PDB file of N, CA, C and O in Angstrom:
ATOM      1  N   MET A   1       0.855  -1.162   0.000  1.00  0.00           N
ATOM      2  CA  MET A   1       0.000   0.000   0.000  1.00  0.00           C
ATOM      3  C   MET A   1       0.903   1.227   0.000  1.00  0.00           C
ATOM      4  O   MET A   1       1.920   1.263   0.693  1.00  0.00           O
ATOM      5  N   SER A   2       0.531   2.206  -0.763  1.00  0.00           N
ATOM      6  CA  SER A   2       1.347   3.414  -0.874  1.00  0.00           C
ATOM      7  C   SER A   2       1.286   4.254   0.407  1.00  0.00           C
ATOM      8  O   SER A   2       0.356   4.141   1.205  1.00  0.00           O
ATOM      9  N   LEU A   3       2.284   5.080   0.572  1.00  0.00           N
ATOM     10  CA  LEU A   3       2.337   5.967   1.733  1.00  0.00           C
ATOM     11  C   LEU A   3       1.148   6.938   1.751  1.00  0.00           C
ATOM     12  O   LEU A   3       0.542   7.126   2.806  1.00  0.00           O
ATOM     13  N   PRO A   4       0.796   7.559   0.619  1.00  0.00           N
ATOM     14  CA  PRO A   4      -0.389   8.437   0.645  1.00  0.00           C
ATOM     15  C   PRO A   4      -1.669   7.683   1.029  1.00  0.00           C
ATOM     16  O   PRO A   4      -2.515   8.223   1.742  1.00  0.00           O
ATOM     17  N   ARG A   5      -1.810   6.453   0.564  1.00  0.00           N
ATOM     18  CA  ARG A   5      -3.005   5.666   0.911  1.00  0.00           C
ATOM     19  C   ARG A   5      -2.996   5.319   2.403  1.00  0.00           C
ATOM     20  O   ARG A   5      -4.043   5.344   3.050  1.00  0.00           O
ATOM     21  N   ASN A   6      -1.830   5.000   2.947  1.00  0.00           N
ATOM     22  CA  ASN A   6      -1.729   4.747   4.381  1.00  0.00           C
ATOM     23  C   ASN A   6      -2.131   5.981   5.175  1.00  0.00           C
ATOM     24  O   ASN A   6      -2.877   5.875   6.148  1.00  0.00           O
ATOM     25  N   ALA A   7      -1.646   7.145   4.770  1.00  0.00           N
ATOM     26  CA  ALA A   7      -1.998   8.388   5.461  1.00  0.00           C
ATOM     27  C   ALA A   7      -3.499   8.618   5.412  1.00  0.00           C
ATOM     28  O   ALA A   7      -4.090   9.093   6.381  1.00  0.00           O
ATOM     29  N   GLU A   8      -4.116   8.282   4.286  1.00  0.00           N
ATOM     30  CA  GLU A   8      -5.568   8.428   4.153  1.00  0.00           C
ATOM     31  C   GLU A   8      -6.298   7.469   5.098  1.00  0.00           C
ATOM     32  O   GLU A   8      -7.263   7.863   5.753  1.00  0.00           O
ATOM     33  N   LEU A   9      -5.848   6.228   5.170  1.00  0.00           N
ATOM     34  CA  LEU A   9      -6.489   5.241   6.048  1.00  0.00           C
ATOM     35  C   LEU A   9      -6.309   5.582   7.523  1.00  0.00           C
ATOM     36  O   LEU A   9      -7.231   5.388   8.315  1.00  0.00           O
ATOM     37  N   PHE A  10      -5.135   6.087   7.903  1.00  0.00           N
ATOM     38  CA  PHE A  10      -4.896   6.485   9.289  1.00  0.00           C
ATOM     39  C   PHE A  10      -5.669   7.751   9.622  1.00  0.00           C
ATOM     40  O   PHE A  10      -6.273   7.841  10.691  1.00  0.00           O
ATOM     41  N   GLY A  11      -5.658   8.721   8.732  1.00  0.00           N
ATOM     42  CA  GLY A  11      -6.255  10.016   9.027  1.00  0.00           C
ATOM     43  C   GLY A  11      -5.394  10.743  10.049  1.00  0.00           C
ATOM     44  O   GLY A  11      -4.185  10.524  10.119  1.00  0.00           O
ATOM     45  N   THR A  12      -6.009  11.590  10.824  1.00  0.00           N
ATOM     46  CA  THR A  12      -5.311  12.333  11.868  1.00  0.00           C
ATOM     47  C   THR A  12      -6.072  12.149  13.179  1.00  0.00           C
ATOM     48  O   THR A  12      -7.177  11.606  13.188  1.00  0.00           O
ATOM     49  N   GLU A  13      -5.489  12.596  14.270  1.00  0.00           N
ATOM     50  CA  GLU A  13      -6.191  12.474  15.554  1.00  0.00           C
ATOM     51  C   GLU A  13      -7.511  13.237  15.529  1.00  0.00           C
ATOM     52  O   GLU A  13      -8.507  12.774  16.084  1.00  0.00           O
ATOM     53  N   SER A  14      -7.523  14.396  14.891  1.00  0.00           N
ATOM     54  CA  SER A  14      -8.756  15.195  14.855  1.00  0.00           C
ATOM     55  C   SER A  14      -9.730  14.724  13.781  1.00  0.00           C
ATOM     56  O   SER A  14     -10.927  14.999  13.864  1.00  0.00           O
ATOM     57  N   ALA A  15      -9.228  14.022  12.780  1.00  0.00           N
ATOM     58  CA  ALA A  15     -10.083  13.498  11.709  1.00  0.00           C
ATOM     59  C   ALA A  15      -9.598  12.093  11.340  1.00  0.00           C
ATOM     60  O   ALA A  15      -8.969  11.906  10.298  1.00  0.00           O
ATOM     61  N   PRO A  16      -9.891  11.102  12.197  1.00  0.00           N
ATOM     62  CA  PRO A  16      -9.404   9.752  11.957  1.00  0.00           C
ATOM     63  C   PRO A  16      -9.942   9.158  10.661  1.00  0.00           C
ATOM     64  O   PRO A  16     -11.048   9.471  10.220  1.00  0.00           O
ATOM     65  N   GLY A  17      -9.138   8.305  10.076  1.00  0.00           N
ATOM     66  CA  GLY A  17      -9.545   7.612   8.859  1.00  0.00           C
ATOM     67  C   GLY A  17     -10.218   6.284   9.195  1.00  0.00           C
ATOM     68  O   GLY A  17     -10.546   6.007  10.348  1.00  0.00           O
ATOM     69  N   GLN A  18     -10.410   5.487   8.176  1.00  0.00           N
ATOM     70  CA  GLN A  18     -11.122   4.215   8.275  1.00  0.00           C
ATOM     71  C   GLN A  18     -10.459   3.228   9.236  1.00  0.00           C
ATOM     72  O   GLN A  18     -11.141   2.391   9.826  1.00  0.00           O
ATOM     73  N   LEU A  19      -9.166   3.316   9.395  1.00  0.00           N
ATOM     74  CA  LEU A  19      -8.453   2.362  10.243  1.00  0.00           C
ATOM     75  C   LEU A  19      -8.942   2.392  11.693  1.00  0.00           C
ATOM     76  O   LEU A  19      -8.984   1.350  12.347  1.00  0.00           O
ATOM     77  N   LEU A  20      -9.307   3.550  12.194  1.00  0.00           N
ATOM     78  CA  LEU A  20      -9.793   3.645  13.575  1.00  0.00           C
ATOM     79  C   LEU A  20     -11.054   2.809  13.756  1.00  0.00           C
ATOM     80  O   LEU A  20     -11.193   2.117  14.765  1.00  0.00           O
ATOM     81  N   ASP A  21     -11.961   2.861  12.809  1.00  0.00           N
ATOM     82  CA  ASP A  21     -13.182   2.063  12.889  1.00  0.00           C
ATOM     83  C   ASP A  21     -12.855   0.572  12.791  1.00  0.00           C
ATOM     84  O   ASP A  21     -13.474  -0.247  13.471  1.00  0.00           O
ATOM     85  N   THR A  22     -11.896   0.227  11.955  1.00  0.00           N
ATOM     86  CA  THR A  22     -11.473  -1.168  11.824  1.00  0.00           C
ATOM     87  C   THR A  22     -10.929  -1.688  13.151  1.00  0.00           C
ATOM     88  O   THR A  22     -11.246  -2.805  13.558  1.00  0.00           O
ATOM     89  N   VAL A  23     -10.115  -0.886  13.824  1.00  0.00           N
ATOM     90  CA  VAL A  23      -9.558  -1.287  15.117  1.00  0.00           C
ATOM     91  C   VAL A  23     -10.679  -1.408  16.158  1.00  0.00           C
ATOM     92  O   VAL A  23     -10.658  -2.323  16.981  1.00  0.00           O
ATOM     93  N   ARG A  24     -11.638  -0.510  16.129  1.00  0.00           N
ATOM     94  CA  ARG A  24     -12.785  -0.602  17.058  1.00  0.00           C
ATOM     95  C   ARG A  24     -13.531  -1.918  16.871  1.00  0.00           C
ATOM     96  O   ARG A  24     -13.869  -2.605  17.836  1.00  0.00           O
ATOM     97  N   ARG A  25     -13.779  -2.251  15.611  1.00  0.00           N
ATOM     98  CA  ARG A  25     -14.515  -3.491  15.317  1.00  0.00           C
ATOM     99  C   ARG A  25     -13.710  -4.723  15.739  1.00  0.00           C
ATOM    100  O   ARG A  25     -14.261  -5.669  16.302  1.00  0.00           O
ATOM    101  N   ALA A  26     -12.426  -4.702  15.467  1.00  0.00           N
ATOM    102  CA  ALA A  26     -11.561  -5.815  15.863  1.00  0.00           C
ATOM    103  C   ALA A  26     -11.567  -5.964  17.388  1.00  0.00           C
ATOM    104  O   ALA A  26     -11.623  -7.079  17.907  1.00  0.00           O
ATOM    105  N   ASN A  27     -11.512  -4.852  18.089  1.00  0.00           N
ATOM    106  CA  ASN A  27     -11.548  -4.859  19.544  1.00  0.00           C
ATOM    107  C   ASN A  27     -12.820  -5.546  20.039  1.00  0.00           C
ATOM    108  O   ASN A  27     -12.771  -6.361  20.960  1.00  0.00           O
ATOM    109  N   ASP A  28     -13.949  -5.218  19.432  1.00  0.00           N
ATOM    110  CA  ASP A  28     -15.221  -5.847  19.813  1.00  0.00           C
ATOM    111  C   ASP A  28     -15.192  -7.353  19.571  1.00  0.00           C
ATOM    112  O   ASP A  28     -15.633  -8.128  20.420  1.00  0.00           O
ATOM    113  N   VAL A  29     -14.674  -7.768  18.416  1.00  0.00           N
ATOM    114  CA  VAL A  29     -14.592  -9.190  18.084  1.00  0.00           C
ATOM    115  C   VAL A  29     -13.695  -9.910  19.079  1.00  0.00           C
ATOM    116  O   VAL A  29     -14.048 -10.981  19.573  1.00  0.00           O
ATOM    117  N   TRP A  30     -12.531  -9.327  19.376  1.00  0.00           N
ATOM    118  CA  TRP A  30     -11.585  -9.966  20.304  1.00  0.00           C
ATOM    119  C   TRP A  30     -12.184 -10.105  21.700  1.00  0.00           C
ATOM    120  O   TRP A  30     -11.980 -11.120  22.366  1.00  0.00           O
ATOM    121  N   LEU A  31     -12.925  -9.084  22.148  1.00  0.00           N
ATOM    122  CA  LEU A  31     -13.575  -9.162  23.462  1.00  0.00           C
ATOM    123  C   LEU A  31     -14.614 -10.274  23.491  1.00  0.00           C
ATOM    124  O   LEU A  31     -14.645 -11.076  24.424  1.00  0.00           O
ATOM    125  N   LYS A  32     -15.459 -10.320  22.473  1.00  0.00           N
ATOM    126  CA  LYS A  32     -16.515 -11.335  22.423  1.00  0.00           C
ATOM    127  C   LYS A  32     -15.945 -12.745  22.317  1.00  0.00           C
ATOM    128  O   LYS A  32     -16.525 -13.695  22.843  1.00  0.00           O
ATOM    129  N   ALA A  33     -14.812 -12.879  21.638  1.00  0.00           N
ATOM    130  CA  ALA A  33     -14.184 -14.194  21.473  1.00  0.00           C
ATOM    131  C   ALA A  33     -13.336 -14.585  22.678  1.00  0.00           C
ATOM    132  O   ALA A  33     -12.849 -15.713  22.755  1.00  0.00           O
ATOM    133  N   GLY A  34     -13.157 -13.661  23.615  1.00  0.00           N
ATOM    134  CA  GLY A  34     -12.363 -13.933  24.800  1.00  0.00           C
ATOM    135  C   GLY A  34     -10.859 -13.837  24.575  1.00  0.00           C
ATOM    136  O   GLY A  34     -10.070 -14.256  25.422  1.00  0.00           O
ATOM    137  N   ILE A  35     -10.473 -13.291  23.446  1.00  0.00           N
ATOM    138  CA  ILE A  35      -9.044 -13.134  23.153  1.00  0.00           C
ATOM    139  C   ILE A  35      -8.445 -12.043  24.029  1.00  0.00           C
ATOM    140  O   ILE A  35      -7.312 -12.159  24.497  1.00  0.00           O
ATOM    141  N   THR A  36      -9.206 -10.995  24.244  1.00  0.00           N
ATOM    142  CA  THR A  36      -8.799  -9.946  25.177  1.00  0.00           C
ATOM    143  C   THR A  36      -9.792  -9.927  26.330  1.00  0.00           C
ATOM    144  O   THR A  36     -10.942 -10.341  26.185  1.00  0.00           O
ATOM    145  N   LYS A  37      -9.336  -9.446  27.459  1.00  0.00           N
ATOM    146  CA  LYS A  37     -10.180  -9.449  28.659  1.00  0.00           C
ATOM    147  C   LYS A  37     -10.834  -8.100  28.947  1.00  0.00           C
ATOM    148  O   LYS A  37     -11.861  -8.030  29.623  1.00  0.00           O
ATOM    149  N   LYS A  38     -10.228  -7.025  28.426  1.00  0.00           N
ATOM    150  CA  LYS A  38     -10.800  -5.700  28.636  1.00  0.00           C
ATOM    151  C   LYS A  38     -10.616  -4.879  27.371  1.00  0.00           C
ATOM    152  O   LYS A  38      -9.686  -5.119  26.601  1.00  0.00           O
ATOM    153  N   PRO A  39     -11.499  -3.912  27.156  1.00  0.00           N
ATOM    154  CA  PRO A  39     -11.410  -3.102  25.938  1.00  0.00           C
ATOM    155  C   PRO A  39     -10.133  -2.262  25.904  1.00  0.00           C
ATOM    156  O   PRO A  39      -9.595  -1.867  26.939  1.00  0.00           O
ATOM    157  N   VAL A  40      -9.681  -2.010  24.713  1.00  0.00           N
ATOM    158  CA  VAL A  40      -8.499  -1.190  24.481  1.00  0.00           C
ATOM    159  C   VAL A  40      -8.966   0.077  23.773  1.00  0.00           C
ATOM    160  O   VAL A  40      -9.861   0.025  22.929  1.00  0.00           O
ATOM    161  N   GLU A  41      -8.368   1.209  24.111  1.00  0.00           N
ATOM    162  CA  GLU A  41      -8.698   2.461  23.426  1.00  0.00           C
ATOM    163  C   GLU A  41      -8.075   2.396  22.025  1.00  0.00           C
ATOM    164  O   GLU A  41      -6.852   2.448  21.897  1.00  0.00           O
ATOM    165  N   PRO A  42      -8.894   2.284  20.976  1.00  0.00           N
ATOM    166  CA  PRO A  42      -8.368   2.125  19.622  1.00  0.00           C
ATOM    167  C   PRO A  42      -7.380   3.212  19.202  1.00  0.00           C
ATOM    168  O   PRO A  42      -6.371   2.910  18.565  1.00  0.00           O
ATOM    169  N   ALA A  43      -7.648   4.449  19.542  1.00  0.00           N
ATOM    170  CA  ALA A  43      -6.751   5.541  19.137  1.00  0.00           C
ATOM    171  C   ALA A  43      -5.364   5.389  19.756  1.00  0.00           C
ATOM    172  O   ALA A  43      -4.382   5.883  19.203  1.00  0.00           O
ATOM    173  N   ALA A  44      -5.278   4.709  20.897  1.00  0.00           N
ATOM    174  CA  ALA A  44      -3.983   4.510  21.544  1.00  0.00           C
ATOM    175  C   ALA A  44      -3.106   3.526  20.772  1.00  0.00           C
ATOM    176  O   ALA A  44      -1.894   3.480  20.982  1.00  0.00           O
ATOM    177  N   LEU A  45      -3.704   2.749  19.891  1.00  0.00           N
ATOM    178  CA  LEU A  45      -2.964   1.767  19.104  1.00  0.00           C
ATOM    179  C   LEU A  45      -2.447   2.326  17.785  1.00  0.00           C
ATOM    180  O   LEU A  45      -1.607   1.711  17.128  1.00  0.00           O
ATOM    181  N   LEU A  46      -2.949   3.482  17.405  1.00  0.00           N
ATOM    182  CA  LEU A  46      -2.597   4.054  16.105  1.00  0.00           C
ATOM    183  C   LEU A  46      -1.666   5.245  16.265  1.00  0.00           C
ATOM    184  O   LEU A  46      -1.898   6.118  17.102  1.00  0.00           O
ATOM    185  N   ASP A  47      -0.626   5.276  15.470  1.00  0.00           N
ATOM    186  CA  ASP A  47       0.324   6.385  15.494  1.00  0.00           C
ATOM    187  C   ASP A  47       0.054   7.282  14.284  1.00  0.00           C
ATOM    188  O   ASP A  47       0.717   7.181  13.252  1.00  0.00           O
ATOM    189  N   PHE A  48      -0.924   8.147  14.439  1.00  0.00           N
ATOM    190  CA  PHE A  48      -1.325   9.038  13.346  1.00  0.00           C
ATOM    191  C   PHE A  48      -0.163   9.909  12.877  1.00  0.00           C
ATOM    192  O   PHE A  48       0.050  10.083  11.678  1.00  0.00           O
ATOM    193  N   ALA A  49       0.574  10.445  13.822  1.00  0.00           N
ATOM    194  CA  ALA A  49       1.616  11.421  13.513  1.00  0.00           C
ATOM    195  C   ALA A  49       2.726  10.848  12.631  1.00  0.00           C
ATOM    196  O   ALA A  49       3.149  11.502  11.677  1.00  0.00           O
ATOM    197  N   SER A  50       3.197   9.657  12.928  1.00  0.00           N
ATOM    198  CA  SER A  50       4.306   9.081  12.154  1.00  0.00           C
ATOM    199  C   SER A  50       3.947   8.869  10.698  1.00  0.00           C
ATOM    200  O   SER A  50       4.721   9.217   9.807  1.00  0.00           O
ATOM    201  N   VAL A  51       2.782   8.301  10.453  1.00  0.00           N
ATOM    202  CA  VAL A  51       2.363   8.044   9.074  1.00  0.00           C
ATOM    203  C   VAL A  51       2.165   9.352   8.321  1.00  0.00           C
ATOM    204  O   VAL A  51       2.601   9.488   7.177  1.00  0.00           O
ATOM    205  N   ASN A  52       1.518  10.301   8.953  1.00  0.00           N
ATOM    206  CA  ASN A  52       1.253  11.566   8.283  1.00  0.00           C
ATOM    207  C   ASN A  52       2.534  12.373   8.073  1.00  0.00           C
ATOM    208  O   ASN A  52       2.682  13.041   7.049  1.00  0.00           O
ATOM    209  N   ARG A  53       3.456  12.317   9.027  1.00  0.00           N
ATOM    210  CA  ARG A  53       4.734  13.000   8.874  1.00  0.00           C
ATOM    211  C   ARG A  53       5.528  12.399   7.716  1.00  0.00           C
ATOM    212  O   ARG A  53       6.109  13.132   6.916  1.00  0.00           O
ATOM    213  N   ALA A  54       5.555  11.082   7.623  1.00  0.00           N
ATOM    214  CA  ALA A  54       6.260  10.409   6.539  1.00  0.00           C
ATOM    215  C   ALA A  54       5.652  10.766   5.187  1.00  0.00           C
ATOM    216  O   ALA A  54       6.378  11.001   4.221  1.00  0.00           O
ATOM    217  N   ALA A  55       4.336  10.809   5.117  1.00  0.00           N
ATOM    218  CA  ALA A  55       3.668  11.148   3.860  1.00  0.00           C
ATOM    219  C   ALA A  55       3.969  12.585   3.462  1.00  0.00           C
ATOM    220  O   ALA A  55       4.181  12.886   2.287  1.00  0.00           O
ATOM    221  N   LYS A  56       3.986  13.463   4.451  1.00  0.00           N
ATOM    222  CA  LYS A  56       4.249  14.874   4.178  1.00  0.00           C
ATOM    223  C   LYS A  56       5.698  15.076   3.704  1.00  0.00           C
ATOM    224  O   LYS A  56       5.951  15.855   2.785  1.00  0.00           O
ATOM    225  N   GLU A  57       6.637  14.376   4.332  1.00  0.00           N
ATOM    226  CA  GLU A  57       8.045  14.489   3.946  1.00  0.00           C
ATOM    227  C   GLU A  57       8.296  13.917   2.570  1.00  0.00           C
ATOM    228  O   GLU A  57       9.209  14.359   1.873  1.00  0.00           O
ATOM    229  N   LYS A  58       7.503  12.942   2.167  1.00  0.00           N
ATOM    230  CA  LYS A  58       7.661  12.292   0.868  1.00  0.00           C
ATOM    231  C   LYS A  58       7.256  13.219  -0.279  1.00  0.00           C
ATOM    232  O   LYS A  58       7.738  13.071  -1.401  1.00  0.00           O
ATOM    233  N   ARG A  59       6.375  14.166   0.005  1.00  0.00           N
ATOM    234  CA  ARG A  59       5.872  15.063  -1.049  1.00  0.00           C
ATOM    235  C   ARG A  59       6.920  15.927  -1.611  1.00  0.00           C
ATOM    236  O   ARG A  59       6.646  16.730  -2.503  1.00  0.00           O
TER     237      ARG A  59
END
């Protein structure tokens, strides 16, 4: 996947992309399946800044 597409999927902290919803859904599945014992804050798993900084530097 290209760097610009990754930046689009990640989005930013103030305007998250599709990946945040994907992580939320995965979190729900893992909880229901007993893989995890407590919910995880999805935004804490995503490093918006690194992907967006890399995409910006690439331009």
